[in-house]
C-alpha positions as CSV (number, residue, x, y, z in Angstrom):
1,X,48.2,157.1,95.7
2,X,49.6,154.2,96.4
3,X,52.7,152.6,94.3
4,X,51.5,149.4,93.1
5,X,53.9,146.6,93.9
6,X,54.3,143.8,91.1
7,X,56.8,141.0,90.3
8,X,55.4,141.3,86.5
9,X,55.0,144.8,85.3
10,X,53.1,145.8,82.4
11,X,55.7,147.4,80.1
12,X,53.2,150.2,79.6
13,X,52.9,150.8,83.4
14,X,56.8,150.8,84.0
15,X,57.2,154.8,83.7
16,X,54.4,155.9,86.0
17,X,55.4,153.5,88.3
18,X,59.1,154.8,88.7
19,X,57.6,158.4,88.5
20,X,55.5,158.1,91.4
21,X,58.5,155.8,93.5
22,X,60.7,159.1,92.6
23,X,58.3,161.5,93.7
24,X,57.7,159.8,96.8
25,X,61.5,159.3,97.8
26,X,61.9,163.1,96.8
27,X,59.5,164.6,99.3
28,X,60.5,162.7,102.7
29,X,57.4,160.9,103.0
30,X,59.2,157.4,102.0
31,X,62.2,156.1,103.6
32,X,64.3,154.1,101.4
33,X,66.3,150.6,102.7
34,X,69.7,151.2,104.7
35,X,72.5,150.3,103.5
36,X,75.1,147.5,104.4
37,X,77.5,149.0,107.2
38,X,80.6,150.1,105.6
39,X,84.2,147.8,106.3
40,X,86.0,148.9,109.5
41,X,88.8,151.3,109.0
42,X,92.6,150.3,109.8
43,X,93.4,150.9,113.6
44,X,97.1,152.0,112.5
45,X,98.1,154.0,109.4
46,X,99.9,152.8,106.2
47,X,103.7,152.2,106.7
48,X,105.7,155.2,105.3
49,X,108.4,154.6,102.6
50,X,111.9,153.1,103.9
51,X,114.3,156.4,104.5
52,X,117.7,156.1,102.2
53,X,121.0,154.3,103.3
54,X,123.0,156.1,105.4
55,X,126.9,157.2,104.3
56,X,129.6,154.0,104.5
57,X,131.3,154.6,107.4
58,X,135.4,154.9,107.8
59,X,137.3,151.5,107.1
60,X,139.4,150.9,110.4
61,X,143.3,149.9,109.9
62,X,143.8,146.6,108.7
63,X,145.0,144.1,111.4
64,X,147.9,141.6,111.3
65,X,147.1,138.2,109.4
66,X,149.4,136.1,111.1
67,X,150.5,135.6,114.7
68,X,154.0,134.6,116.0
69,X,155.0,131.4,115.3
70,X,154.4,128.9,117.9
71,X,156.9,126.5,119.7
72,X,157.4,123.4,118.2
73,X,155.3,120.5,119.4
74,X,157.2,116.9,120.4
75,X,157.7,114.5,117.9
76,X,154.7,112.3,118.2
77,X,154.8,108.2,118.3
78,X,155.8,106.2,115.3
79,X,152.9,104.9,112.8
80,X,151.5,101.5,112.6
81,X,153.1,99.4,110.0
82,X,150.8,99.5,107.4
83,X,149.4,96.0,105.6
84,X,151.4,94.0,103.7
85,X,150.7,94.8,99.7
86,X,149.1,92.3,97.5
87,X,151.8,90.2,95.9
88,X,151.7,90.6,92.4
89,X,150.9,88.0,89.9
90,X,153.8,86.2,88.4
91,X,154.6,87.2,84.8
92,X,153.9,85.1,81.4
93,X,156.6,82.8,80.1
94,X,158.5,84.3,77.6
95,X,158.3,83.0,74.0
96,X,160.9,80.9,72.6
97,X,163.6,82.9,70.8
98,X,164.4,82.0,67.2
99,X,167.5,80.1,65.9
100,X,170.4,82.4,65.6
101,X,171.6,82.4,62.1
102,X,174.0,79.9,60.7
103,X,177.7,81.5,60.6
104,X,180.1,81.6,57.4
105,X,181.2,77.8,57.0
106,X,184.9,79.2,57.3
107,X,184.1,81.5,60.6
108,X,184.0,79.9,64.1
109,X,180.8,77.8,64.7
110,X,178.2,80.3,66.4
111,X,176.4,79.0,69.8
112,X,173.8,76.4,69.5
113,X,170.5,77.9,69.3
114,X,167.9,76.6,72.3
115,X,166.1,73.8,72.2
116,X,162.6,73.8,70.6
117,X,159.6,72.9,72.5
118,X,159.1,69.0,72.3
119,X,155.0,69.4,71.9
120,X,152.8,71.7,70.5
121,X,150.4,73.5,72.0
122,X,147.3,71.6,73.3
123,X,144.7,71.4,71.1
124,X,140.8,72.8,72.0
125,X,138.9,70.3,73.7
126,X,136.1,68.3,71.1
127,X,132.5,68.4,71.8
128,X,130.7,66.5,74.3
129,X,129.1,63.6,73.0
130,X,125.5,62.9,72.9
131,X,124.1,61.4,76.2
132,X,123.9,57.6,76.1
133,X,120.4,55.8,76.2
134,X,119.2,55.2,79.7
135,X,119.8,51.3,80.9
136,X,116.8,49.2,82.0
137,X,115.8,48.9,85.7
138,X,117.0,46.7,87.4
139,X,114.8,43.8,89.1
140,X,113.9,44.6,92.7
141,X,115.7,42.3,95.5
142,X,114.5,40.2,97.7
143,X,112.8,41.4,100.7
144,X,115.0,42.2,103.9
145,X,114.4,40.6,107.4
146,X,112.5,42.7,109.8
147,X,114.3,44.8,112.0
148,X,114.2,44.6,115.7
149,X,111.9,46.6,117.5
150,X,112.6,49.8,118.7
151,X,112.4,51.0,122.6
152,X,109.7,52.2,124.2
153,X,108.8,55.9,124.4
154,X,108.4,57.9,127.8
155,X,105.4,57.7,129.5
156,X,103.0,60.6,128.6
157,X,101.6,62.6,131.8
158,X,98.7,60.9,133.8
159,X,95.7,62.4,132.7
160,X,92.6,63.7,134.7
161,X,89.8,61.6,135.4
162,X,86.4,63.9,135.5
163,X,83.2,62.1,136.8
164,X,80.3,63.1,135.2
165,X,76.8,62.4,137.2
166,X,73.9,62.4,134.7
167,X,70.7,62.4,136.6
168,X,68.2,59.9,136.0
169,X,64.8,61.7,134.0
170,X,62.4,59.7,136.5
171,X,62.1,59.6,139.8
172,X,63.9,56.9,141.5
173,X,61.9,56.6,144.6
174,X,64.6,56.4,146.8
175,X,64.5,59.5,149.6
176,X,67.4,61.8,148.8
177,X,68.4,61.0,145.2
178,X,68.4,63.4,142.5
179,X,66.6,63.1,139.4
180,X,66.3,65.8,136.4
181,X,62.8,66.8,136.2
182,X,62.2,68.6,133.1
183,X,65.6,70.2,133.6
184,X,65.3,71.3,137.5
185,X,67.3,69.0,139.7
186,X,64.6,67.5,142.2
187,X,65.5,65.6,145.4
188,X,63.2,62.5,145.4
189,X,61.3,61.9,148.4
190,X,61.5,58.3,148.5
């Protein structure tokens, strides 16, 4: 009995159809679909684990870390004179010392103190006053005399003369002359 094929089985017929398919596959009368090809195996086996590290070798003898002193080289030439240093800024003028105390009336007269400054320090500059009003524009002076003629400029290069021939649009009736016959150059027969 053939197995019914459908895209939309009746729910009551799914069991009998599956039973028919199992019986057909079990008795070898119907071949199943060929399965997909399996992946190709690796040509080489997996890398084995890394072996344990070998024992550390014996430490060699310590060598000398300094060699013998070499001969003293010749003295090099004197270096060039360095640039002159910057001149320092002048020190500010010291303040005027105060007058010494007056000695006792019975003692020796003390030395005269230094003379004080005759002028006090300059005051700060005053504020700038407001700008004055602009004056009236003066009368325009009389027109001057015409100046002399300037020198003539250099002569330009000589141009080219292009001869332009315009043929007549009608037969001139002169033998050998060319006329324009609707865009076609034509030699007149006379």
